[in-house]
CHARMM-style PDB file with segment names, atoms N, HN, CA, C and O in Angstrom:
ATOM      1  N   MET     1       0.833  -1.186   0.000  1.00  0.00      PROA
ATOM      2  CA  MET     1       0.000   0.000   0.000  1.00  0.00      PROA
ATOM      3  C   MET     1       0.875   1.246   0.000  1.00  0.00      PROA
ATOM      4  O   MET     1       1.944   1.281   0.609  1.00  0.00      PROA
ATOM      5  N   VAL     2       0.397   2.253  -0.690  1.00  0.00      PROA
ATOM      6  HN  VAL     2      -0.472   2.225  -1.185  1.00  0.00      PROA
ATOM      7  CA  VAL     2       1.063   3.543  -0.784  1.00  0.00      PROA
ATOM      8  C   VAL     2       0.104   4.601  -0.269  1.00  0.00      PROA
ATOM      9  O   VAL     2      -1.104   4.504  -0.486  1.00  0.00      PROA
ATOM     10  N   GLU     3       0.630   5.607   0.409  1.00  0.00      PROA
ATOM     11  HN  GLU     3       1.611   5.686   0.585  1.00  0.00      PROA
ATOM     12  CA  GLU     3      -0.196   6.730   0.859  1.00  0.00      PROA
ATOM     13  C   GLU     3       0.304   7.992   0.181  1.00  0.00      PROA
ATOM     14  O   GLU     3       1.483   8.332   0.277  1.00  0.00      PROA
ATOM     15  N   LYS     4      -0.592   8.682  -0.502  1.00  0.00      PROA
ATOM     16  HN  LYS     4      -1.550   8.405  -0.580  1.00  0.00      PROA
ATOM     17  CA  LYS     4      -0.255   9.919  -1.205  1.00  0.00      PROA
ATOM     18  C   LYS     4      -1.232  11.014  -0.814  1.00  0.00      PROA
ATOM     19  O   LYS     4      -2.401  10.752  -0.532  1.00  0.00      PROA
ATOM     20  N   THR     5      -0.740  12.230  -0.802  1.00  0.00      PROA
ATOM     21  HN  THR     5       0.210  12.443  -1.031  1.00  0.00      PROA
ATOM     22  CA  THR     5      -1.579  13.404  -0.603  1.00  0.00      PROA
ATOM     23  C   THR     5      -1.713  14.100  -1.948  1.00  0.00      PROA
ATOM     24  O   THR     5      -0.712  14.470  -2.561  1.00  0.00      PROA
ATOM     25  N   VAL     6      -2.940  14.279  -2.406  1.00  0.00      PROA
ATOM     26  HN  VAL     6      -3.753  13.978  -1.907  1.00  0.00      PROA
ATOM     27  CA  VAL     6      -3.189  14.923  -3.694  1.00  0.00      PROA
ATOM     28  C   VAL     6      -3.980  16.210  -3.484  1.00  0.00      PROA
ATOM     29  O   VAL     6      -4.863  16.276  -2.628  1.00  0.00      PROA
ATOM     30  N   HSD     7      -3.655  17.225  -4.270  1.00  0.00      PROA
ATOM     31  HN  HSD     7      -2.938  17.171  -4.965  1.00  0.00      PROA
ATOM     32  CA  HSD     7      -4.364  18.503  -4.205  1.00  0.00      PROA
ATOM     33  C   HSD     7      -5.731  18.345  -4.861  1.00  0.00      PROA
ATOM     34  O   HSD     7      -5.850  17.763  -5.939  1.00  0.00      PROA
ATOM     35  N   VAL     8      -6.756  18.866  -4.201  1.00  0.00      PROA
ATOM     36  HN  VAL     8      -6.660  19.339  -3.325  1.00  0.00      PROA
ATOM     37  CA  VAL     8      -8.119  18.847  -4.740  1.00  0.00      PROA
ATOM     38  C   VAL     8      -8.676  20.261  -4.632  1.00  0.00      PROA
ATOM     39  O   VAL     8      -9.023  20.715  -3.541  1.00  0.00      PROA
ATOM     40  N   GLY     9      -8.760  20.944  -5.745  1.00  0.00      PROA
ATOM     41  HN  GLY     9      -8.479  20.576  -6.631  1.00  0.00      PROA
ATOM     42  CA  GLY     9      -9.295  22.295  -5.751  1.00  0.00      PROA
ATOM     43  C   GLY     9     -10.812  22.286  -5.827  1.00  0.00      PROA
ATOM     44  O   GLY     9     -11.408  21.312  -6.287  1.00  0.00      PROA
ATOM     45  N   GLY    10     -11.432  23.357  -5.382  1.00  0.00      PROA
ATOM     46  HN  GLY    10     -10.947  24.148  -5.009  1.00  0.00      PROA
ATOM     47  CA  GLY    10     -12.866  23.527  -5.539  1.00  0.00      PROA
ATOM     48  C   GLY    10     -13.731  23.006  -4.413  1.00  0.00      PROA
ATOM     49  O   GLY    10     -14.956  23.098  -4.492  1.00  0.00      PROA
ATOM     50  N   MET    11     -13.129  22.458  -3.363  1.00  0.00      PROA
ATOM     51  HN  MET    11     -12.133  22.383  -3.299  1.00  0.00      PROA
ATOM     52  CA  MET    11     -13.937  21.998  -2.228  1.00  0.00      PROA
ATOM     53  C   MET    11     -14.257  23.196  -1.337  1.00  0.00      PROA
ATOM     54  O   MET    11     -13.387  24.014  -1.038  1.00  0.00      PROA
ATOM     55  N   HSD    12     -15.538  23.286  -0.912  1.00  0.00      PROA
ATOM     56  HN  HSD    12     -16.245  22.621  -1.154  1.00  0.00      PROA
ATOM     57  CA  HSD    12     -15.968  24.426  -0.108  1.00  0.00      PROA
ATOM     58  C   HSD    12     -16.683  24.051   1.190  1.00  0.00      PROA
ATOM     59  O   HSD    12     -16.986  24.918   2.009  1.00  0.00      PROA
ATOM     60  N   CYS    13     -16.958  22.730   1.379  1.00  0.00      PROA
ATOM     61  HN  CYS    13     -16.712  22.025   0.713  1.00  0.00      PROA
ATOM     62  CA  CYS    13     -17.747  22.333   2.548  1.00  0.00      PROA
ATOM     63  C   CYS    13     -17.587  20.842   2.819  1.00  0.00      PROA
ATOM     64  O   CYS    13     -16.894  20.133   2.089  1.00  0.00      PROA
ATOM     65  N   ASP    14     -18.240  20.379   3.882  1.00  0.00      PROA
ATOM     66  HN  ASP    14     -18.804  20.954   4.476  1.00  0.00      PROA
ATOM     67  CA  ASP    14     -18.198  18.962   4.243  1.00  0.00      PROA
ATOM     68  C   ASP    14     -18.806  18.075   3.159  1.00  0.00      PROA
ATOM     69  O   ASP    14     -18.347  16.952   2.948  1.00  0.00      PROA
ATOM     70  N   MET    15     -19.823  18.566   2.481  1.00  0.00      PROA
ATOM     71  HN  MET    15     -20.195  19.478   2.653  1.00  0.00      PROA
ATOM     72  CA  MET    15     -20.440  17.782   1.411  1.00  0.00      PROA
ATOM     73  C   MET    15     -19.474  17.593   0.247  1.00  0.00      PROA
ATOM     74  O   MET    15     -19.484  16.552  -0.409  1.00  0.00      PROA
ATOM     75  N   CYS    16     -18.645  18.595  -0.007  1.00  0.00      PROA
ATOM     76  HN  CYS    16     -18.637  19.441   0.526  1.00  0.00      PROA
ATOM     77  CA  CYS    16     -17.614  18.461  -1.041  1.00  0.00      PROA
ATOM     78  C   CYS    16     -16.637  17.353  -0.659  1.00  0.00      PROA
ATOM     79  O   CYS    16     -16.267  16.530  -1.497  1.00  0.00      PROA
ATOM     80  N   GLU    17     -16.223  17.334   0.605  1.00  0.00      PROA
ATOM     81  HN  GLU    17     -16.524  18.002   1.285  1.00  0.00      PROA
ATOM     82  CA  GLU    17     -15.329  16.276   1.095  1.00  0.00      PROA
ATOM     83  C   GLU    17     -15.961  14.909   0.860  1.00  0.00      PROA
ATOM     84  O   GLU    17     -15.311  14.001   0.343  1.00  0.00      PROA
ATOM     85  N   ALA    18     -17.223  14.767   1.238  1.00  0.00      PROA
ATOM     86  HN  ALA    18     -17.751  15.505   1.657  1.00  0.00      PROA
ATOM     87  CA  ALA    18     -17.920  13.486   1.101  1.00  0.00      PROA
ATOM     88  C   ALA    18     -18.000  13.056  -0.358  1.00  0.00      PROA
ATOM     89  O   ALA    18     -17.840  11.875  -0.667  1.00  0.00      PROA
ATOM     90  N   SER    19     -18.245  14.000  -1.249  1.00  0.00      PROA
ATOM     91  HN  SER    19     -18.374  14.959  -0.998  1.00  0.00      PROA
ATOM     92  CA  SER    19     -18.337  13.699  -2.670  1.00  0.00      PROA
ATOM     93  C   SER    19     -16.993  13.220  -3.220  1.00  0.00      PROA
ATOM     94  O   SER    19     -16.939  12.246  -3.971  1.00  0.00      PROA
ATOM     95  N   ILE    20     -15.924  13.896  -2.849  1.00  0.00      PROA
ATOM     96  HN  ILE    20     -15.968  14.687  -2.239  1.00  0.00      PROA
ATOM     97  CA  ILE    20     -14.578  13.502  -3.285  1.00  0.00      PROA
ATOM     98  C   ILE    20     -14.242  12.117  -2.746  1.00  0.00      PROA
ATOM     99  O   ILE    20     -13.755  11.263  -3.487  1.00  0.00      PROA
ATOM    100  N   GLU    21     -14.499  11.891  -1.462  1.00  0.00      PROA
ATOM    101  HN  GLU    21     -14.895  12.585  -0.861  1.00  0.00      PROA
ATOM    102  CA  GLU    21     -14.203  10.594  -0.851  1.00  0.00      PROA
ATOM    103  C   GLU    21     -14.988   9.474  -1.529  1.00  0.00      PROA
ATOM    104  O   GLU    21     -14.438   8.405  -1.792  1.00  0.00      PROA
ATOM    105  N   LYS    22     -16.254   9.710  -1.812  1.00  0.00      PROA
ATOM    106  HN  LYS    22     -16.701  10.579  -1.599  1.00  0.00      PROA
ATOM    107  CA  LYS    22     -17.087   8.696  -2.465  1.00  0.00      PROA
ATOM    108  C   LYS    22     -16.545   8.372  -3.852  1.00  0.00      PROA
ATOM    109  O   LYS    22     -16.432   7.204  -4.221  1.00  0.00      PROA
ATOM    110  N   GLY    23     -16.212   9.400  -4.613  1.00  0.00      PROA
ATOM    111  HN  GLY    23     -16.304  10.349  -4.313  1.00  0.00      PROA
ATOM    112  CA  GLY    23     -15.702   9.186  -5.965  1.00  0.00      PROA
ATOM    113  C   GLY    23     -14.392   8.422  -5.987  1.00  0.00      PROA
ATOM    114  O   GLY    23     -14.224   7.507  -6.793  1.00  0.00      PROA
ATOM    115  N   ILE    24     -13.469   8.781  -5.121  1.00  0.00      PROA
ATOM    116  HN  ILE    24     -13.605   9.524  -4.466  1.00  0.00      PROA
ATOM    117  CA  ILE    24     -12.176   8.097  -5.086  1.00  0.00      PROA
ATOM    118  C   ILE    24     -12.345   6.669  -4.576  1.00  0.00      PROA
ATOM    119  O   ILE    24     -11.704   5.754  -5.092  1.00  0.00      PROA
ATOM    120  N   ASN    25     -13.188   6.466  -3.582  1.00  0.00      PROA
ATOM    121  HN  ASN    25     -13.709   7.209  -3.163  1.00  0.00      PROA
ATOM    122  CA  ASN    25     -13.410   5.117  -3.043  1.00  0.00      PROA
ATOM    123  C   ASN    25     -13.991   4.155  -4.064  1.00  0.00      PROA
ATOM    124  O   ASN    25     -13.861   2.941  -3.906  1.00  0.00      PROA
ATOM    125  N   GLU    26     -14.628   4.667  -5.106  1.00  0.00      PROA
ATOM    126  HN  GLU    26     -14.733   5.653  -5.234  1.00  0.00      PROA
ATOM    127  CA  GLU    26     -15.193   3.810  -6.143  1.00  0.00      PROA
ATOM    128  C   GLU    26     -14.129   3.237  -7.068  1.00  0.00      PROA
ATOM    129  O   GLU    26     -14.402   2.295  -7.812  1.00  0.00      PROA
ATOM    130  N   LEU    27     -12.920   3.791  -7.032  1.00  0.00      PROA
ATOM    131  HN  LEU    27     -12.698   4.556  -6.428  1.00  0.00      PROA
ATOM    132  CA  LEU    27     -11.834   3.295  -7.869  1.00  0.00      PROA
ATOM    133  C   LEU    27     -11.296   1.983  -7.323  1.00  0.00      PROA
ATOM    134  O   LEU    27     -11.260   1.775  -6.110  1.00  0.00      PROA
ATOM    135  N   GLU    28     -10.879   1.104  -8.216  1.00  0.00      PROA
ATOM    136  HN  GLU    28     -10.908   1.273  -9.201  1.00  0.00      PROA
ATOM    137  CA  GLU    28     -10.292  -0.169  -7.808  1.00  0.00      PROA
ATOM    138  C   GLU    28      -8.955   0.069  -7.116  1.00  0.00      PROA
ATOM    139  O   GLU    28      -8.160   0.897  -7.560  1.00  0.00      PROA
ATOM    140  N   GLY    29      -8.711  -0.651  -6.041  1.00  0.00      PROA
ATOM    141  HN  GLY    29      -9.357  -1.323  -5.680  1.00  0.00      PROA
ATOM    142  CA  GLY    29      -7.431  -0.587  -5.354  1.00  0.00      PROA
ATOM    143  C   GLY    29      -7.335   0.429  -4.236  1.00  0.00      PROA
ATOM    144  O   GLY    29      -6.295   0.533  -3.586  1.00  0.00      PROA
ATOM    145  N   ILE    30      -8.404   1.187  -3.995  1.00  0.00      PROA
ATOM    146  HN  ILE    30      -9.249   1.103  -4.522  1.00  0.00      PROA
ATOM    147  CA  ILE    30      -8.379   2.204  -2.945  1.00  0.00      PROA
ATOM    148  C   ILE    30      -8.682   1.556  -1.600  1.00  0.00      PROA
ATOM    149  O   ILE    30      -9.692   0.868  -1.450  1.00  0.00      PROA
ATOM    150  N   GLU    31      -7.808   1.776  -0.625  1.00  0.00      PROA
ATOM    151  HN  GLU    31      -6.988   2.335  -0.747  1.00  0.00      PROA
ATOM    152  CA  GLU    31      -8.051   1.258   0.724  1.00  0.00      PROA
ATOM    153  C   GLU    31      -8.730   2.304   1.597  1.00  0.00      PROA
ATOM    154  O   GLU    31      -9.658   1.982   2.339  1.00  0.00      PROA
ATOM    155  N   SER    32      -8.278   3.557   1.517  1.00  0.00      PROA
ATOM    156  HN  SER    32      -7.524   3.818   0.914  1.00  0.00      PROA
ATOM    157  CA  SER    32      -8.905   4.612   2.317  1.00  0.00      PROA
ATOM    158  C   SER    32      -8.648   5.963   1.670  1.00  0.00      PROA
ATOM    159  O   SER    32      -7.692   6.144   0.916  1.00  0.00      PROA
ATOM    160  N   VAL    33      -9.529   6.908   1.986  1.00  0.00      PROA
ATOM    161  HN  VAL    33     -10.306   6.761   2.598  1.00  0.00      PROA
ATOM    162  CA  VAL    33      -9.358   8.286   1.519  1.00  0.00      PROA
ATOM    163  C   VAL    33      -9.932   9.222   2.570  1.00  0.00      PROA
ATOM    164  O   VAL    33     -11.012   8.987   3.111  1.00  0.00      PROA
ATOM    165  N   GLN    34      -9.194  10.283   2.845  1.00  0.00      PROA
ATOM    166  HN  GLN    34      -8.316  10.474   2.405  1.00  0.00      PROA
ATOM    167  CA  GLN    34      -9.633  11.306   3.795  1.00  0.00      PROA
ATOM    168  C   GLN    34      -9.435  12.666   3.124  1.00  0.00      PROA
ATOM    169  O   GLN    34      -8.304  13.113   2.936  1.00  0.00      PROA
ATOM    170  N   ALA    35     -10.533  13.313   2.769  1.00  0.00      PROA
ATOM    171  HN  ALA    35     -11.453  12.950   2.922  1.00  0.00      PROA
ATOM    172  CA  ALA    35     -10.467  14.620   2.122  1.00  0.00      PROA
ATOM    173  C   ALA    35     -10.611  15.728   3.160  1.00  0.00      PROA
ATOM    174  O   ALA    35     -11.289  15.564   4.175  1.00  0.00      PROA
ATOM    175  N   SER    36      -9.965  16.854   2.888  1.00  0.00      PROA
ATOM    176  HN  SER    36      -9.414  16.987   2.064  1.00  0.00      PROA
ATOM    177  CA  SER    36     -10.064  18.031   3.757  1.00  0.00      PROA
ATOM    178  C   SER    36     -10.305  19.262   2.898  1.00  0.00      PROA
ATOM    179  O   SER    36      -9.434  19.675   2.132  1.00  0.00      PROA
ATOM    180  N   TRP    37     -11.502  19.850   3.032  1.00  0.00      PROA
ATOM    181  HN  TRP    37     -12.209  19.515   3.655  1.00  0.00      PROA
ATOM    182  CA  TRP    37     -11.772  21.048   2.237  1.00  0.00      PROA
ATOM    183  C   TRP    37     -10.980  22.232   2.763  1.00  0.00      PROA
ATOM    184  O   TRP    37     -10.650  23.135   1.995  1.00  0.00      PROA
ATOM    185  N   ASN    38     -10.667  22.253   4.046  1.00  0.00      PROA
ATOM    186  HN  ASN    38     -10.935  21.520   4.670  1.00  0.00      PROA
ATOM    187  CA  ASN    38      -9.867  23.349   4.609  1.00  0.00      PROA
ATOM    188  C   ASN    38      -8.470  23.399   4.005  1.00  0.00      PROA
ATOM    189  O   ASN    38      -7.924  24.475   3.763  1.00  0.00      PROA
ATOM    190  N   ASP    39      -7.895  22.213   3.764  1.00  0.00      PROA
ATOM    191  HN  ASP    39      -8.339  21.339   3.961  1.00  0.00      PROA
ATOM    192  CA  ASP    39      -6.535  22.129   3.235  1.00  0.00      PROA
ATOM    193  C   ASP    39      -6.495  21.895   1.728  1.00  0.00      PROA
ATOM    194  O   ASP    39      -5.419  21.930   1.131  1.00  0.00      PROA
ATOM    195  N   SER    40      -7.644  21.658   1.105  1.00  0.00      PROA
ATOM    196  HN  SER    40      -8.518  21.630   1.590  1.00  0.00      PROA
ATOM    197  CA  SER    40      -7.754  21.372  -0.332  1.00  0.00      PROA
ATOM    198  C   SER    40      -6.920  20.166  -0.747  1.00  0.00      PROA
ATOM    199  O   SER    40      -6.266  20.179  -1.790  1.00  0.00      PROA
ATOM    200  N   VAL    41      -6.949  19.119   0.084  1.00  0.00      PROA
ATOM    201  HN  VAL    41      -7.480  19.108   0.931  1.00  0.00      PROA
ATOM    202  CA  VAL    41      -6.209  17.897  -0.220  1.00  0.00      PROA
ATOM    203  C   VAL    41      -7.051  16.667   0.108  1.00  0.00      PROA
ATOM    204  O   VAL    41      -8.046  16.732   0.830  1.00  0.00      PROA
ATOM    205  N   ALA    42      -6.610  15.552  -0.451  1.00  0.00      PROA
ATOM    206  HN  ALA    42      -5.802  15.499  -1.037  1.00  0.00      PROA
ATOM    207  CA  ALA    42      -7.138  14.243  -0.074  1.00  0.00      PROA
ATOM    208  C   ALA    42      -5.943  13.336   0.173  1.00  0.00      PROA
ATOM    209  O   ALA    42      -5.026  13.266  -0.646  1.00  0.00      PROA
ATOM    210  N   VAL    43      -5.957  12.648   1.296  1.00  0.00      PROA
ATOM    211  HN  VAL    43      -6.702  12.704   1.961  1.00  0.00      PROA
ATOM    212  CA  VAL    43      -4.920  11.670   1.616  1.00  0.00      PROA
ATOM    213  C   VAL    43      -5.495  10.308   1.252  1.00  0.00      PROA
ATOM    214  O   VAL    43      -6.513   9.878   1.795  1.00  0.00      PROA
ATOM    215  N   VAL    44      -4.818   9.639   0.318  1.00  0.00      PROA
ATOM    216  HN  VAL    44      -3.991   9.989  -0.123  1.00  0.00      PROA
ATOM    217  CA  VAL    44      -5.340   8.400  -0.241  1.00  0.00      PROA
ATOM    218  C   VAL    44      -4.352   7.267  -0.001  1.00  0.00      PROA
ATOM    219  O   VAL    44      -3.162   7.395  -0.289  1.00  0.00      PROA
ATOM    220  N   LYS    45      -4.855   6.163   0.527  1.00  0.00      PROA
ATOM    221  HN  LYS    45      -5.821   6.059   0.761  1.00  0.00      PROA
ATOM    222  CA  LYS    45      -4.048   4.953   0.677  1.00  0.00      PROA
ATOM    223  C   LYS    45      -4.567   3.962  -0.358  1.00  0.00      PROA
ATOM    224  O   LYS    45      -5.763   3.673  -0.406  1.00  0.00      PROA
ATOM    225  N   TYR    46      -3.657   3.440  -1.190  1.00  0.00      PROA
ATOM    226  HN  TYR    46      -2.686   3.675  -1.151  1.00  0.00      PROA
ATOM    227  CA  TYR    46      -4.096   2.577  -2.280  1.00  0.00      PROA
ATOM    228  C   TYR    46      -3.030   1.554  -2.651  1.00  0.00      PROA
ATOM    229  O   TYR    46      -1.859   1.690  -2.296  1.00  0.00      PROA
ATOM    230  N   ASP    47      -3.464   0.536  -3.369  1.00  0.00      PROA
ATOM    231  HN  ASP    47      -4.415   0.426  -3.658  1.00  0.00      PROA
ATOM    232  CA  ASP    47      -2.589  -0.506  -3.895  1.00  0.00      PROA
ATOM    233  C   ASP    47      -2.099  -0.034  -5.259  1.00  0.00      PROA
ATOM    234  O   ASP    47      -2.881   0.056  -6.205  1.00  0.00      PROA
ATOM    235  N   GLU    48      -0.806   0.268  -5.362  1.00  0.00      PROA
ATOM    236  HN  GLU    48      -0.171   0.195  -4.593  1.00  0.00      PROA
ATOM    237  CA  GLU    48      -0.302   0.843  -6.608  1.00  0.00      PROA
ATOM    238  C   GLU    48      -0.265  -0.147  -7.765  1.00  0.00      PROA
ATOM    239  O   GLU    48      -0.001   0.253  -8.899  1.00  0.00      PROA
ATOM    240  N   SER    49      -0.523  -1.428  -7.510  1.00  0.00      PROA
ATOM    241  HN  SER    49      -0.737  -1.753  -6.589  1.00  0.00      PROA
ATOM    242  CA  SER    49      -0.633  -2.380  -8.618  1.00  0.00      PROA
ATOM    243  C   SER    49      -2.028  -2.319  -9.252  1.00  0.00      PROA
ATOM    244  O   SER    49      -2.240  -2.847 -10.344  1.00  0.00      PROA
ATOM    245  N   LEU    50      -2.974  -1.675  -8.567  1.00  0.00      PROA
ATOM    246  HN  LEU    50      -2.802  -1.245  -7.681  1.00  0.00      PROA
ATOM    247  CA  LEU    50      -4.348  -1.575  -9.065  1.00  0.00      PROA
ATOM    248  C   LEU    50      -4.774  -0.151  -9.405  1.00  0.00      PROA
ATOM    249  O   LEU    50      -5.701   0.044 -10.192  1.00  0.00      PROA
ATOM    250  N   ALA    51      -4.117   0.836  -8.830  1.00  0.00      PROA
ATOM    251  HN  ALA    51      -3.365   0.677  -8.191  1.00  0.00      PROA
ATOM    252  CA  ALA    51      -4.485   2.242  -9.055  1.00  0.00      PROA
ATOM    253  C   ALA    51      -3.216   3.081  -9.112  1.00  0.00      PROA
ATOM    254  O   ALA    51      -2.167   2.681  -8.607  1.00  0.00      PROA
ATOM    255  N   SER    52      -3.327   4.239  -9.730  1.00  0.00      PROA
ATOM    256  HN  SER    52      -4.179   4.564 -10.140  1.00  0.00      PROA
ATOM    257  CA  SER    52      -2.192   5.161  -9.812  1.00  0.00      PROA
ATOM    258  C   SER    52      -2.648   6.556  -9.392  1.00  0.00      PROA
ATOM    259  O   SER    52      -3.843   6.834  -9.298  1.00  0.00      PROA
ATOM    260  N   VAL    53      -1.679   7.417  -9.144  1.00  0.00      PROA
ATOM    261  HN  VAL    53      -0.708   7.191  -9.220  1.00  0.00      PROA
ATOM    262  CA  VAL    53      -2.000   8.807  -8.812  1.00  0.00      PROA
ATOM    263  C   VAL    53      -2.803   9.428  -9.946  1.00  0.00      PROA
ATOM    264  O   VAL    53      -3.715  10.218  -9.700  1.00  0.00      PROA
ATOM    265  N   GLU    54      -2.475   9.081 -11.179  1.00  0.00      PROA
ATOM    266  HN  GLU    54      -1.734   8.440 -11.379  1.00  0.00      PROA
ATOM    267  CA  GLU    54      -3.203   9.619 -12.330  1.00  0.00      PROA
ATOM    268  C   GLU    54      -4.673   9.207 -12.286  1.00  0.00      PROA
ATOM    269  O   GLU    54      -5.551  10.006 -12.612  1.00  0.00      PROA
ATOM    270  N   ASP    55      -4.947   7.962 -11.883  1.00  0.00      PROA
ATOM    271  HN  ASP    55      -4.234   7.313 -11.618  1.00  0.00      PROA
ATOM    272  CA  ASP    55      -6.339   7.507 -11.748  1.00  0.00      PROA
ATOM    273  C   ASP    55      -7.070   8.334 -10.701  1.00  0.00      PROA
ATOM    274  O   ASP    55      -8.224   8.718 -10.890  1.00  0.00      PROA
ATOM    275  N   ILE    56      -6.386   8.600  -9.601  1.00  0.00      PROA
ATOM    276  HN  ILE    56      -5.448   8.287  -9.448  1.00  0.00      PROA
ATOM    277  CA  ILE    56      -6.991   9.312  -8.476  1.00  0.00      PROA
ATOM    278  C   ILE    56      -7.242  10.771  -8.817  1.00  0.00      PROA
ATOM    279  O   ILE    56      -8.288  11.324  -8.478  1.00  0.00      PROA
ATOM    280  N   GLU    57      -6.283  11.390  -9.486  1.00  0.00      PROA
ATOM    281  HN  GLU    57      -5.433  10.941  -9.762  1.00  0.00      PROA
ATOM    282  CA  GLU    57      -6.417  12.813  -9.818  1.00  0.00      PROA
ATOM    283  C   GLU    57      -7.461  12.997 -10.888  1.00  0.00      PROA
ATOM    284  OT1 GLU    57      -7.724  14.124 -11.307  1.00  0.00      PROA
TER     285      GLU     57
END
């Protein structure tokens, strides 16, 4: 498993966080995702044999 922090622009509220987390979690190989609209990032833990940063972004 790999953990990466990716920039996510355009988040303005908790619902934005939930939407980003739901979308990323639907990708194959994702173990966990924690989005923060305050910091405009998502911390994603994933299996790099099944997903890539490009898939997540």
